[in-house]
N, C-alpha and C positions, 0 to 999 in steps of 0.2 A: 820417639817418632820425630822425623824432620818437621820443621815448623810449617813448611808449605803443605805437607800431607795432612798435618793436624788441622790446618785451616780449612782444607777441602772437606775433611771429615765433619768438622763442625758445621760447615755450610750444608752438607747433606742432611745432618740431623735437624738443622733449622728448617730446611725445605719440608721435611716430614712434619715438623710442628706447624708450619705454615699451611700444609695440606689439611691438617686437623682443623685449624682455625678458620679456614676458608669454606668449610662445608656449610651449606644452607639447608637444602632439603633433607639430606641424610645426616643431619647433625646429631641425631640420636646415637650415633656411634660413640660420641663423647660421654654418654650415660651408661654404656655397657661396661661390664667388668674389664674385659680385655682391652677395650678402647681406652678407658681411663688409665689402666695400668701401663699401657704402652706410652701414652702421652706423659705420664709421670716419669717413666724411665728415660724418655728423651730429654726431659727437663734436667734430670740428675746428670745425664751424660754431658750436658752443655754447661753445667754449673762450674764456676771458677774454683770453688772450694767445696769438696764433697768427700765424705768418708767412703772408702771402697766398700765397706760393709753395707752402706745404703744402696749402692748399685747392685751388689750381690743379692740383697733382699728383694729389691724391686724386680730384677730379672726373674728370679725364681717364683715370685708371686705371679707374674705374668705366665711363666711356664706352667705353674699349677693350674691356672684357669684354662689355658689352652689344652692341656692334657685332659682335664676333667671334661670339657665340652666335647672334645674329639672322641674320647674313649666311650663316654656314656651314650653318645648318639647311636653307636653301633653301625654307623654308615661309613663308607670309605672316604678318606680325605681327598680333596682335589687340591694339589699343591701341598705346601707344608701346613702345620696346624694353624698358624696365624692367617695364612691365605685362605684356608678353608673356612675359618671363622668369619673373615671379612666377606667372603662370597655368600655364606649363609645369612649374614646380616643384610646384605643388599637385597636378597630375594624375599626376606621376611619383614623388612622394616615397613612400618606404617608411617607414611609421610604424604604431603600433598600430591606428589607425583604418583606414588603407588596407589593411593586411594582413588585418584581420578582415573588412572589406567584401568582400574576394575570396571569402570562404568563406560569408558569410551576409548576409541582408538587414538593412536598418537596424533594423527592428522587433525583430530577434532579438538585437541588441547590448545591452550593459549601458547603463542610463540615464546612468551616470557618464561612460562613453566618449563617448556622443552629446553630452552637455553640454559636455565638454572640446573636442570637435571643433567644436561650434557657437561656443564662445567664441573658438577660434583663427580661425574664419572672420571674425568681427568684426574681429579684430586684423589679419588679412591684408588685409581690405578697406581698412583705414586705410592700410596700407603701399602698397596699389595706387595710391593717389592722392598718393604722395610727390613726384612729379616737380615739380609746380608750386611746392611749398614749398621744395624743394632749389634749384631754379633762382632763386627769389626771394632766398633767403638767400645764395647764391653771388654773385648780382649785386651785393648790397650789401657783400659781404666782399672783393671784388676788382674792379679796373677792367677785367679781361680780358673779352673778348667770348667767352662760352662757346658752343661749338657744341651743337646740339640732338641728342637721341636719338630724335626722333619718326619719322625717315625711314628707319630701318633695316628690313631684312627682305626676303624674296623677294617678287617681284611676281607670280609664277605662282599659280594656285589651289592649294589644298592637295592633296597626293597622295591617292590612293585609300586608302592604308593609314593616313592621318592625318585622315580626314574626321571621325571620332568625336571626336578630340582638338580639332579646330577648332570643332566644334559646341558642346562643353561649355565651351570658353574663351569663346565668344561669349555663352553663357548667363550666365556670371559677369559679363561686361562689361555686360549689359543688366539685371542683377538689382540692385535697390536694397538688399536685405538678404541678404548672402551666407549667413547661417545657414539660410535657407530653401532653399538649394541642396543640403543634405546628402544628401537621399534620392537625387537624380539623380547626385550625385557618387559615392555608394556603389554605385549601379547601374553607373556607368562602371567603377569598380574591379572589380566582379564580372564584367563582360563583357570588359574589356580587360586587366585586371591593373594592377599598380602597379610602380614602379621601372623597370627596364630593359624590362620586358614591356609597359608602357604606351606605350613609345616605338618599339619595333621589333617586327617579326614574324619576322625571321630572325636567327639567332645563330651564333656559332662559339665553340668551347671553346678557351680560352687555357690551354695546358699549363703555361706559366711561372708564372702567378699563380693557377691553378686556379679560374678563374671564367669566366662567360659574357660575351661581348662582342657588342654589337649590330652588325648589318650594315645600314648606312644605306640602301643601294640594292641590294636583292637582284635577282637575274636576273628580268626582267619576263616571261619566257616563259609562255605560257598554253596550256592543253590544246587550245584551238581552233587554235593555231599549229602543232601537231604533226600530221604527216601519216603515215598508215599505222599498222600495229600496233594497230588498234582493239580487236581481241579481247584482246590482251595487256594493253592499258591499262585495259580495262573491269574486269578482275580486280583491278587495283591500285586503281582508283577506287572500286569497290564495297567493297573491304576498308577503304579510308580513310573512306568514308561511315559504315560500321558503327562504326568507331572514334570518329568525331566524335559520333555519336548515343549513345555510351555502351554499345554492344553489344560482345560479344566479337569480337576481330579478331586477325589474325596478323601476326607479323614477316614481312617479305618480302625475298627475295633476287632481284634482277633480274640475270639472267645472259645474256650474249650477246656478239657481236662488238663491237669498238669502233666508236663512231660511230652506233650504232643507236637512240639516243635514250633510253637508260636514265636517265641523270642528268637530262636535260631533263624527263622524265616526273615525277620526284620533285619537282623545282623548280616545275613547273607546278601540282602539287597545292596548294602554298602559295598561289599567286595565285588559285586557284579557291576555296579554303576558308578563307582567313584570316579572313574576315568571320564565320565560324562558330566561331572560336576555335582554329583550327589554327596551330601554330607549327613552324618547322623549325630544327633545331640541327645544324650541320655538325661532324663529328668525324673526324680522320684516324685511320688504323689505328695509328699510333704512339702515339696518345693513349688507346687503348682500355683501358689499365691504369687510367685515371682514370674509367672508366665508373661505378663505384659512387659516386664523388664527384658526378658530373654528375646521376645519378639522385636523389641526396639533395637537390640543388637543385630539380630539376623537380617532384618529388612534392609540394612545398609550394605549388604554384601550380595554379589551376583549369583553365588552358588544356590543350589536347591537343598533345603534342609528338611529332614524328617525329625521331628521331636518324638523321641521314643520313651513312652512311659510303660514300664513293665509291671505286671501284677497289680493292675489298677482296681481298687475296690475301697470303699469307705465305710466306716462305722457311722451310725446315725449322728454321733456327736461331732464328727469331723466336717469341717466346712470348706476345705480346700477345693472340693468339687465345684463350688460356685464359680471360681475363676476359670476353670476349664469349661464349664457350661457356657459362660459368657462368651468365650472365644469361639466355641463350636457353633453356637447359634447366631453369632454375629452381634457383637456389642457395638458401641459407637465407634470404637477404634477397630477397624476390620483386621482380620488375619492377613498378613502380607502374602502376596501371590507366590513367593518363593518358599513358603513354609507349609508343611502338612503335619498332622499329628497322628501317629500310629500308637495304639495302646493294646496291651494284652491283659486278659483277665480270665479267671476260671469261675467268675460269677456273672450270670446273665444280667441281673440288675446290679449295677455298680455300687449303689448305695444300699446298705443293709436295711432290710425292712422287717419289722416285728409284727406279729399277729395283732398286737394292740393298735398298730397303725391303721389296720383295716377297719376298725370300728370308729366310725365318725363321731359317735357319742362319747368316746373315751375322754375322761377329764384329766388334763395335765395340771397337777397341783402346782408345779413349779413353773408353769408357762402361761402366758396370756394369749397364746396362739388360738385363734378362733376358727379359721378355715383349715382344719387339719387335713381334710381331703385334698386341698390344693397343695399343701406341703408334701403330702405323700406322692402326688403326681409329679411334683417337681423333682423329687428324689429318683423316682422310677424312670423319668424321661431322659436322664443323662445319657444312657446308652443309645437312645434314639437320635441323639444329636450327631452321632457319627454317621457319615453318609453311607458307609458300607460296613456291614458286620459279617465277618467270615467265621464260620463255626468249624472247629477242629475236634471232631468226636474221638473218644478213646478207641483205639483199634481193636477189632475182634482178633481172635487167635490167628486166623489166616493172614490178616494184614500184618500183625505183629511179627510173624515168622518170615514174611516177605521182607520186612525191614531188616530183620536179623541177617537173612541170607544176602541181601544187597550190601550191607555193611561188611560182612565177611569177605565178599568179593573185592570191595574197595580196599580192605586191609590185606588182601592176598593170604587169607587164612585157609589153609588146606585141611579140611576136616570132613569126615564122612557126613553127608547131608542129614542122614537119619540121626546121627549122634548130635549134630549141631542143633537140630530142631528139638530133640529131647532135652538137651541141656538148657536151651533157651526157655522152654516151658517150665522147667524146674526153677530157673532163675526168677521168672516172673512170679511164681508161686511163693518163693522164699523171700523175695525182696519187695520191689515197688510195683508189682502188678504189670499189666501190659501197657506199654507206651513207647514212643520213639526214644525217649530218654532212657528208659529201662533197657531197651534193645542196645543202645550205645554203651551203657554201663556194662552190660553182659559181654559185649564184644571187646571192650577195654580190658576186662578181667581175663577173658579167654586169650587175647593176644599176649598179655603179660605172662600168663601161665605157660603158653607154648614157647615163648622166647626164653623163659627161665629154664625150661627143660632142655632146650638146645644148648644153653650156655653152661649149665652145671651138670648135666646128666648124659 
């Protein structure tokens, strides 16, 4: 390579290093796998004496990371794999600017913060175009044929939950001066959130490390897919609409027989209202002692969160219900206004009661409890702490068959109505009785049978 061209290339590599070094608000880029690996590769490419093997290894380490992130996301790439990674980093990073943008508009932020964010945008835009420089430098540094990272990423269109992410990434791609994107970026943070909240709409609480984890593919069930129980669901939907609109709303207990669609109703709310800022957080009853920690996380974010506890019931020796009861009835630390608790149970009284509990004179040899009646009332009163209790009764045969018929229509199953009803009744008798879940299981089986007949016979 001519000396002048070599010097120009070295200066381009140095400018990329300088862009990394100059980041302030978005400095977390240097702690990511891909960011660290690219910076390391730049250093090797500028080193006076370096083994070609080191460059080959560094390049392919970065290639592996970009390939992994792009392919496992299932989402289409915007730009090449490095550019797509960088854009994903920008819209999900938690930093002083993104955290403030969640709570206020750009015009309400301090001028110094806005200036720092604008400066970082210029540096990030430099790094966005690093691919061609790196490829050119690697080509001169080694005789190896380097594979490209342009072709990674899912081929399907972006999922409904990631449309906003895809749109703002395209905005950056098409904008010549990224500092001019600050207002729209701040609006994105305010609407979608930052960090894990910009990436997912459903979460689960990890009891081991006491933090939220995103659920990449939440249950896609929608309210339109659910048949029956319209009156019961309307109560839940209306309460949720009040909550999203910022009006007073109640915690809800969904009580009823198994398989009646209680859990599906809560999950369907997310798919109906995520576009308006609703988020769902799953928590098991064993994790309820962590409820104060979870609330402390959620109250810092502007989205509306429903904490979902499925199959809620307690044995008499379990004490996790006390943490839930304290939140429901109003402890010293109040429940944040952006959080509600929805729980399902097939037990009307959530804490198991024994006949011996009803006898006030019962002597507990292993206990010094004196006011047993008070203890019993405390256990039985947990369900009363939910503002609304919605009962999902087991369907009678008429309702069960209506559910079956509606599901068959949704799945485009063409079968004689009399045969459909007869087989549905047989299914309920031989399997799990009459319920919405049983109806769905029957339709799943029937759809599979009919598809198999068309394929092989």
